[in-house]
C-alpha positions as CSV (number, residue, x, y, z in Angstrom):
1,M,174.9,-67.4,8.8
2,N,177.4,-64.4,8.8
3,V,177.9,-62.5,11.7
4,R,179.9,-59.3,11.5
5,S,180.0,-56.4,14.6
6,C,180.0,-53.1,14.4
7,E,182.7,-52.0,16.7
8,P,184.3,-49.6,14.7
9,R,180.6,-47.5,15.8
10,L,181.3,-47.7,19.4
11,R,183.1,-45.5,21.7
12,G,184.4,-45.3,24.8
13,A,182.9,-48.1,27.6
14,E,180.8,-49.3,24.9
15,R,183.9,-51.1,23.3
16,T,184.2,-52.8,27.1
17,A,180.2,-53.7,27.5
18,P,179.4,-57.6,27.4
19,P,178.6,-59.0,24.1
20,S,175.0,-59.5,24.1
21,F,175.0,-55.6,24.3
22,I,177.4,-55.1,21.3
23,C,175.2,-54.0,17.8
24,R,175.9,-56.8,15.0
25,Y,174.6,-57.0,11.6
26,V,173.4,-60.8,10.9
27,H,173.1,-61.6,7.3
28,Q,170.4,-63.7,6.4
29,D,167.5,-64.0,4.2
30,V,164.5,-62.4,6.0
31,E,161.5,-60.9,3.1
32,T,159.7,-57.9,4.9
33,E,157.3,-55.6,3.6
34,A,157.5,-51.9,4.7
35,P,153.5,-50.6,5.5
36,Q,152.8,-48.6,2.9
37,C,148.5,-48.7,3.2
38,R,148.4,-45.8,5.4
39,G,150.3,-43.1,3.0
40,T,148.6,-44.5,-0.2
41,C,145.2,-44.4,1.2
42,L,145.4,-40.4,2.5
43,L,146.9,-39.7,-0.9
44,F,144.3,-41.6,-3.0
45,M,141.6,-39.9,-0.8
46,A,142.8,-36.6,-1.2
47,T,143.4,-37.5,-4.6
48,A,139.4,-38.5,-4.7
49,V,138.2,-35.2,-2.6
50,T,140.4,-33.0,-4.9
51,F,138.8,-34.7,-8.3
52,I,135.5,-34.4,-6.9
53,L,135.5,-30.8,-6.3
54,H,137.2,-29.7,-9.4
55,F,134.8,-31.6,-11.8
56,C,131.6,-31.6,-9.6
57,F,132.1,-28.0,-8.3
58,F,134.4,-26.1,-9.2
59,I,135.2,-26.0,-12.9
60,P,130.7,-25.9,-13.2
61,T,130.6,-23.3,-11.2
62,I,133.1,-21.2,-12.3
63,F,132.7,-21.9,-16.1
64,P,129.1,-22.5,-16.6
65,N,127.9,-24.5,-19.7
66,A,125.3,-21.4,-20.7
67,D,128.4,-19.7,-21.6
68,T,129.7,-20.5,-24.9
69,S,132.5,-17.8,-24.7
70,L,134.4,-19.5,-21.6
71,T,134.6,-23.5,-23.1
72,G,137.9,-22.5,-24.4
73,S,138.6,-21.2,-20.6
74,T,137.4,-24.8,-19.4
75,T,139.4,-26.8,-21.9
76,L,142.3,-25.4,-20.7
77,H,141.6,-25.5,-17.3
78,T,140.9,-29.0,-17.2
79,V,143.6,-29.5,-19.1
80,V,146.2,-28.3,-16.5
81,F,144.8,-29.8,-13.9
82,L,144.9,-33.2,-15.5
83,F,148.2,-32.9,-16.5
84,L,149.5,-32.1,-13.1
85,M,147.3,-34.7,-11.1
86,F,148.5,-37.3,-14.0
87,N,152.2,-36.4,-13.5
88,A,151.4,-36.3,-9.7
89,L,150.6,-39.7,-9.4
90,G,152.7,-41.3,-11.8
91,N,155.8,-40.5,-10.1
92,Y,154.6,-41.5,-6.7
93,I,153.6,-44.6,-8.3
94,M,157.1,-44.9,-10.3
95,T,159.1,-43.8,-6.6
96,I,157.2,-47.5,-5.3
97,T,157.3,-49.2,-8.3
98,Y,161.6,-48.8,-8.4
99,P,162.6,-48.9,-4.7
100,A,166.1,-48.2,-3.8
101,E,167.0,-51.3,-1.9
102,S,170.0,-53.3,-3.1
103,A,169.2,-56.9,-4.7
104,N,172.0,-58.9,-3.4
105,E,172.5,-58.0,-0.2
106,I,169.5,-58.6,3.1
107,V,171.2,-57.3,6.7
108,V,169.4,-57.8,10.1
109,P,170.7,-56.0,12.7
110,V,170.7,-56.8,16.4
111,C,170.9,-53.9,18.2
112,S,170.5,-53.1,21.9
113,A,170.4,-50.1,23.9
114,H,174.2,-49.4,24.1
115,C,174.8,-49.2,20.2
116,S,175.4,-45.7,19.5
117,D,173.9,-45.5,15.9
118,K,170.8,-43.3,17.3
119,V,169.4,-42.4,13.7
120,D,166.5,-44.4,11.7
121,A,169.4,-46.0,9.5
122,H,172.5,-47.8,10.0
123,Y,175.8,-47.0,7.8
124,L,177.7,-50.2,6.3
125,L,180.0,-49.8,3.5
126,N,179.9,-48.1,0.2
127,G,177.4,-46.0,0.8
128,R,174.9,-48.4,1.7
129,H,172.5,-47.9,4.8
130,F,170.7,-50.5,6.5
131,C,167.1,-49.3,7.1
132,K,165.5,-49.8,10.7
133,L,162.0,-49.0,9.2
134,C,162.5,-51.2,5.7
135,K,165.1,-53.1,7.0
136,K,166.1,-53.8,3.8
137,V,169.7,-52.8,2.0
138,I,169.4,-49.2,0.4
139,L,171.8,-47.6,-2.2
140,K,172.5,-44.2,-1.9
141,R,169.9,-43.7,1.1
142,D,168.3,-40.3,1.1
143,H,165.8,-40.8,3.9
144,H,162.3,-43.0,4.4
145,C,159.1,-41.5,3.1
146,F,156.6,-42.8,4.9
147,F,153.9,-41.8,2.1
148,T,155.8,-44.4,0.1
149,G,156.3,-46.6,2.4
150,N,159.9,-47.2,1.2
151,C,163.1,-45.6,1.6
152,I,164.1,-43.3,-1.0
153,G,167.8,-43.6,-2.8
154,N,169.8,-43.7,-6.1
155,K,167.0,-45.1,-8.4
156,N,163.8,-43.4,-7.1
157,M,165.1,-39.9,-6.0
158,R,164.5,-38.1,-9.4
159,Y,160.6,-39.9,-9.3
160,F,160.4,-38.0,-5.8
161,I,161.6,-34.6,-6.4
162,M,159.2,-34.7,-9.4
163,F,156.2,-36.4,-7.0
164,C,157.2,-33.3,-4.6
165,I,157.6,-30.9,-7.8
166,Y,153.9,-31.6,-9.2
167,T,151.9,-32.1,-6.0
168,S,153.1,-28.7,-4.8
169,C,151.7,-26.8,-8.3
170,T,148.7,-29.5,-8.0
171,C,147.3,-27.9,-4.5
172,L,148.5,-24.6,-5.4
173,Y,146.5,-24.6,-8.2
174,S,143.6,-26.1,-6.2
175,L,144.1,-23.7,-4.6
176,V,143.7,-20.7,-6.6
177,L,140.5,-22.3,-8.4
178,G,139.0,-23.2,-4.8
179,V,139.3,-19.5,-4.0
180,A,137.5,-18.2,-7.2
181,F,134.4,-20.9,-6.6
182,L,134.0,-18.9,-3.2
183,T,134.2,-15.8,-4.6
184,V,132.0,-16.7,-7.2
185,E,129.5,-18.8,-5.4
186,Y,129.1,-17.4,-2.0
187,S,130.5,-14.0,-3.0
188,I,133.5,-13.7,-0.8
189,S,136.3,-11.2,-1.5
190,F,139.5,-11.8,-0.8
191,E,141.0,-8.1,-2.1
192,N,141.9,-7.6,2.0
193,P,145.2,-10.2,2.5
194,L,143.3,-10.7,6.0
195,T,140.4,-12.4,4.4
196,F,142.2,-15.3,3.9
197,L,144.1,-15.4,7.0
198,T,140.6,-15.4,9.2
199,L,138.4,-17.5,7.0
200,L,138.6,-20.5,8.4
201,P,138.1,-19.6,12.1
202,L,135.3,-17.3,11.0
203,S,133.6,-19.9,9.0
204,T,133.8,-22.2,11.8
205,G,132.3,-19.5,14.2
206,Y,129.7,-19.4,11.4
207,F,128.4,-23.5,10.9
208,F,128.4,-23.6,14.7
209,T,125.5,-20.5,14.8
210,G,123.7,-22.1,11.7
211,T,124.5,-19.3,8.9
212,V,127.2,-21.8,7.2
213,S,126.5,-24.8,6.0
214,G,128.6,-27.9,6.0
215,L,129.6,-27.3,2.4
216,Q,131.1,-24.6,2.8
217,L,133.5,-25.2,5.9
218,F,134.6,-28.0,4.6
219,L,135.9,-25.5,1.3
220,V,137.2,-23.5,3.7
221,L,139.4,-26.4,5.3
222,M,140.3,-27.7,1.8
223,L,141.9,-24.7,1.3
224,Y,144.3,-24.0,4.1
225,V,144.8,-27.9,3.4
226,W,146.5,-27.7,-0.2
227,L,148.2,-24.3,1.0
228,G,150.1,-26.3,4.3
229,I,150.8,-29.4,1.7
230,G,151.9,-27.0,-1.2
231,L,154.3,-25.0,0.6
232,V,156.1,-27.9,2.2
233,C,156.3,-30.1,-1.1
234,A,157.8,-27.0,-2.6
235,G,160.1,-26.5,0.2
236,F,161.1,-29.9,0.6
237,C,162.0,-30.2,-2.7
238,C,164.1,-27.2,-3.4
239,Q,165.7,-28.8,-0.6
240,Q,166.3,-32.1,-2.3
241,V,167.6,-30.3,-5.5
242,L,170.1,-28.5,-3.5
243,L,171.3,-31.8,-1.8
244,V,171.4,-33.1,-5.2
245,A,173.4,-30.6,-6.6
246,R,175.9,-30.7,-3.8
247,G,176.1,-34.7,-4.2
248,Q,174.9,-34.9,-0.5
249,T,172.2,-37.5,0.5
250,W,169.9,-36.0,3.9
251,C,171.4,-39.0,5.6
252,Q,174.8,-37.9,6.1
253,M,173.9,-34.7,6.3
254,Q,172.1,-35.5,9.7
255,R,175.0,-37.6,10.6
256,G,177.2,-34.2,10.2
257,Q,179.2,-36.1,7.1
258,L,180.7,-33.8,4.2
259,V,181.4,-35.4,0.7
260,E,184.9,-35.7,-0.2
261,N,183.9,-36.1,-3.8
262,R,183.3,-32.8,-5.1
263,S,181.8,-33.4,-8.3
264,P,180.3,-30.4,-10.4
265,W,176.6,-29.6,-9.6
266,R,175.9,-30.1,-13.5
267,S,177.2,-33.5,-13.0
268,N,175.3,-34.5,-9.4
269,L,171.8,-33.4,-11.1
270,K,172.5,-35.4,-14.5
271,D,173.3,-38.8,-12.1
272,V,170.0,-38.1,-10.5
273,F,167.6,-36.8,-13.6
274,G,169.8,-38.0,-16.3
275,T,170.5,-36.8,-20.2
276,R,166.8,-36.8,-21.0
277,W,165.8,-34.8,-18.1
278,I,163.7,-32.9,-20.5
279,L,161.6,-35.8,-20.8
280,G,161.1,-35.9,-17.1
281,L,160.1,-33.3,-16.4
282,I,156.7,-33.9,-18.8
283,L,155.9,-37.6,-18.5
284,P,156.6,-39.9,-15.2
285,V,159.2,-42.4,-17.3
286,Q,162.3,-44.4,-16.3
287,T,165.6,-43.2,-18.2
288,A,167.6,-46.1,-19.9
289,E,170.5,-44.1,-17.8
290,T,169.6,-44.8,-14.6
291,Y,168.2,-47.9,-15.4
292,F,171.8,-49.1,-16.4
293,E,173.9,-47.0,-14.0
294,D,171.6,-49.1,-11.3
295,T,172.5,-52.6,-12.9
296,D,176.3,-51.7,-12.8
297,Q,176.1,-51.0,-9.2
298,H,174.7,-53.7,-8.1
299,K,177.1,-56.0,-9.8
300,Q,179.7,-54.2,-7.9
301,D,177.9,-54.6,-4.8
C-alpha cells in the first residue's frame, strides 16, 4: 500500500501537528458506487408527470381532435415536445454512462479536522481531483452533480451542458403550453403580468375554500416548478459554457486558481464539444474525437 501525505497543502501550525492528524492519500483498490437513485427517481418522476400532462391534458384541450384544421399544429407540438424530451433524457443518460473518473487510479484519502482542504474534492496532480462524494479520482473535475450522482469532468461535460439546455427548453415549453391550457380550460387571462405572480397564492386560497379543484392547483404549482427549473438550468448552462470557453473549471474557480494556459475560446469549446458539435446539438451521441482524447489521457495517467 502506497501512502503519501499532502504536506504541501498544510500551513503554519498544521505542519507541526501529530502524524495522525496529517491528511494522507492511500492508494488501494476500493469499489464504491455513488448514490444515484434519489436524483434519478426525482428526474423520472418529473418526466412522467410532464408526459401525462402534455398528452392527457394539454394537447387534447388546446388542439381538440374534432377540429381538423389544427391537425398540423397538434403534430408539430407533439414532435417538438418529444424532440426536446428525447434529447434531455438522452444527454442525462450519456452523462451517467460516460463518467469522468480515472480508470487507472483509485485514491482514498484519510483526512482529519486539521486538513486544510475544506472543499468537496482534494486536488492531486495533473488536473486530477479526488471527489469526497464519489470517492473516485476525477479527470479535470468541474463539480459533483447530485441529479446524475457522479462528477462532471472532461468526458461528460458536453453531455451535461446539453442536458441543461434541453431541460431548460423542455420546462419553458411546458410552461407555455400550461398557460395556454389554463386559458382555454379555465378562462384565466394572462394579459396582466401580475396574474402569473398572484396565481399560486390565489389558487391556494381558493382551493381551501372549495372554489378551485385539486387538479387546477396542481397545474398551477407545476407552472412554477417548470419556470424555476427552466431558469436555473439556463443560468447554470450559461455559466458552464463561459467556464469552458475560458478553459476553466468550477473547481478551479472555487479555489481562486487562474488558468495558466490561455488557449483561444474556440479551441476550448472544440475540446469539449468536438469538431462535429452540430451533430451533438441535435442528437445525444458520443464524438470520436472525445473518445480518443480520453483514451490518450488515460494512457498518460
